[in-house]
C-alpha positions in Angstrom: 23.8 2.0 58.7 25.8 0.2 61.5 24.5 -1.8 64.5 25.4 -2.3 68.0 24.1 -4.7 70.7 23.5 -3.3 74.2 21.9 -4.2 77.6 20.9 -1.7 80.2 22.1 -2.9 83.6 21.9 -0.9 86.8 21.0 2.2 84.8 24.1 1.9 82.5 24.1 1.0 78.9 26.7 -1.7 78.2 27.7 -2.8 74.7 28.6 -6.3 73.6 32.2 -6.9 72.5 32.9 -10.3 71.1 31.1 -12.7 73.6 31.5 -10.4 76.7 29.9 -7.2 77.7 32.1 -4.0 77.8 31.8 -1.3 80.3 32.5 1.5 77.8 30.5 2.5 74.7 33.7 3.3 72.8 34.7 -0.4 73.0 31.4 -1.6 71.5 31.7 -3.9 68.5 30.0 -2.5 65.4 28.2 -4.7 63.0 27.5 -4.0 59.4 24.1 -5.7 59.3 21.3 -6.4 61.8 21.7 -10.2 61.0 25.6 -9.9 61.9 24.5 -8.3 65.3 21.9 -11.0 65.9 24.5 -13.7 65.1 27.0 -12.3 67.5 24.3 -12.2 70.2 23.5 -15.8 69.7 27.2 -16.8 69.9 27.4 -14.8 73.2 24.3 -16.3 74.6 25.9 -19.5 76.2 28.1 -17.0 78.3 25.3 -15.0 79.8 22.3 -15.5 82.1 18.9 -15.8 80.4 17.6 -12.7 81.9 20.4 -10.6 80.4 20.0 -12.1 77.0 16.2 -11.2 77.1 17.2 -7.5 77.9 19.7 -7.3 75.0 18.8 -4.8 72.3 20.1 -4.5 68.8 20.1 -0.7 67.8 21.3 1.4 64.9 24.2 3.6 65.3 25.8 6.4 63.0 29.1 5.4 61.7 31.9 7.8 62.8 
């Protein structure tokens, strides 16, 4: 199973890519484990508002 980090903003699901939010799901960074996804979210935390960080969700995705 693979994992992605997303946040819903203004009704749009936005994926994490590196330390920034991408505006296209096909640009989402895919992580091998939930722990890797959490670590990436923690690295990106210093670049985002606390409210956005609190809304971030780690979800499973089916590898292509």
